[in-house]
N, C-alpha and C positions, 0 to 999 in steps of 0.2 A: 356278651361282655366283651368280645372279641372286637367289636366296633370301635371300643372305649380305646383300646390300645393303638390301633390304627390312626385314629384320630389326633391321639397324643405324639405319635411318631410323625405325623404330617405336620403338626404345630412345631415341633423341634425342627423339623427340616426346613421350614420357612424361617423360622428365628435363625437358624445356622446361615442362611444365604443372606438374611438381612445383615447380621453382624459381620459377616465377611465382605459385603457390598459396602458397609460404613467403614470398615478398616482399610478397604482399597481406595475409597475416596479420599480418607484422610490421609494416607500415604501419597496420593497423586497430589494432595493440596500441599503437604509440607514438601515435597519434593521440587516441585515449581516455585513455591512461593518463598522457602527458606533456605534450603540446601543448594539450590541450583543458581544462587546469586553469586555475582562477581565480587571480589573484595574491593571495599572502597578504596580510592586512591587518596592519599593525603594532600590536604590543599597546598598549595605553593604559598611559601611565606617570604615576603621580601623585607630585607632589613635596610633601612636608608639611615645612613650616618650623617649627621649635620652637625656643623661647628656651632658651638653654643658661647655667646659672649655674655658675660655678667657685668652689669654696669654698678660699679660700687660708688658712684657718685651719688647716688640717692640717699645713701648713709651719712653724706655730709651735710644734710638738710637740718637746718636749726631746731625744727620742732622735735626731731628724733633725738637730737642731744639733749632735750629738757626731760626726756623721759627717765624716771628713777625705777631702778629694780626694787620688787617686793622684799619686805623684811621678812625674815624667818618667823613661821608662826610658832607660838610657846606651845610647849608639850601640855597635855590635859592632866590636872593634878587630881582631879575626882575620881569616884568610883566608876568603872567602866562596865556596870551590870553583873548579872549573876554568873557564876563560874559555868553552869550550865542552862543555856536559855530555853531548853527544852521541858525543864521541870517546873510545875506550877508553884 
């Protein structure tokens, strides 16, 4: 019977070392991969100002003068469906 207790203690001891080793490896990976990074520098943004000239002479085209605006569409006089569309 004493042998069983000794074997369980050995297994627990090995398991403890394995868990501590995994925690140490995880801590090293996180330290060098995530926490030890330098903050990113923002990219430089250049704003270029240009003078824009609009050519209004294109609006004097005779084809554009022949265009007529749309008439207002009449309102619908019929029934617009059920009061609650989710009811059958």
